[in-house]
C-alpha positions, 0 to 999 in steps of 0.5 A: 524514515521517508520524509512525509509532509503535513499535507500528505499526512492529512491526505493519507488520514482522510483516505484511511477513514474513507477506506474504513467505509468504502473498502475494508467492508468488502475484505471482511464482510459482516465483521466488526472492525476496530482500527488502531493507528500506529503511524509514527510509532515503533510499528511504523518506523521499524516494521512499516505498519501504519495501522492494526485492524482488530476483526471480529470472528463469526464464532459466537464462542470466540473470546476476541478479535484477530489482528491484521497488521497493515501498511497503506499507500494512497495516491491522488487521482493524478495517478489513477491510470498507473496500475502498479504498486511501488515499494521503496527498496533501499536508502542509497545515501545512508545504505539502509534498508527501506520498506521491501526489506523491513515490511512486517505488515500482513497486508499492503493496501494500495489505492487511489483516493479522491479527496474532494469527493471523499471517494476511494476510486480504486484499491487492492489489498495485497497479501505481503507474505505471498508476495515475499514468498514469490520474491525469495523464490525468484517468481516476483516480476518487478522493475527497479528505479531510483528517485530523489536524486538517486537517494532511494531505489524502489520497485514497481509491481504490476497489479495484474502480476500480483493477481496472477500469483494470488497475492490480491485478497480484495480489490475495488475497481482495480484488477478488472481495469488494469490491462489498458493503462501504463505503470508508474515504473514506465515513467523514468523521470520524476518531477518535484511535484510528483514527489510532493504528491507521492509523499515519498 
């Protein structure tokens, strides 16, 4: 498991609460949604699932909600000009798989959160199944980098490419603004401060 500071955990929790009001209603318009936190539970540690969303159905005879398993990744506004998602791939020191190889979530919600303003600046919900199908077919375009003193590799996937392969289910100020900015994987060296901000 990747180390995660208390400061970053608090930031992520606040972002999640803001997203419940500012982002998720656009994904499930009109539905009643209940979120179950799974951080640090088995679902998180084994399958990289941060929360479960129980979403009501419009069918009046439905006996209960449907469940969506979600991983969330929130960045601070320092990174608002980078328009790609990053997914950890392999823990090189322990030779163990990381997120890319154990994702059991259906959705990957990735975005920018301004904590002082309590605002989701931009975000998108990615269909993990569609993304991974493109991956195994050799159709997923990404770049590979290393961080943390070469202890962990990760891949970067541009938001526009995810949209091109129909893996973006919902976006807020994301796809439409992504064509004129750089990506996280354009950056070849990562400072200690960036590691702290990312929480990775």
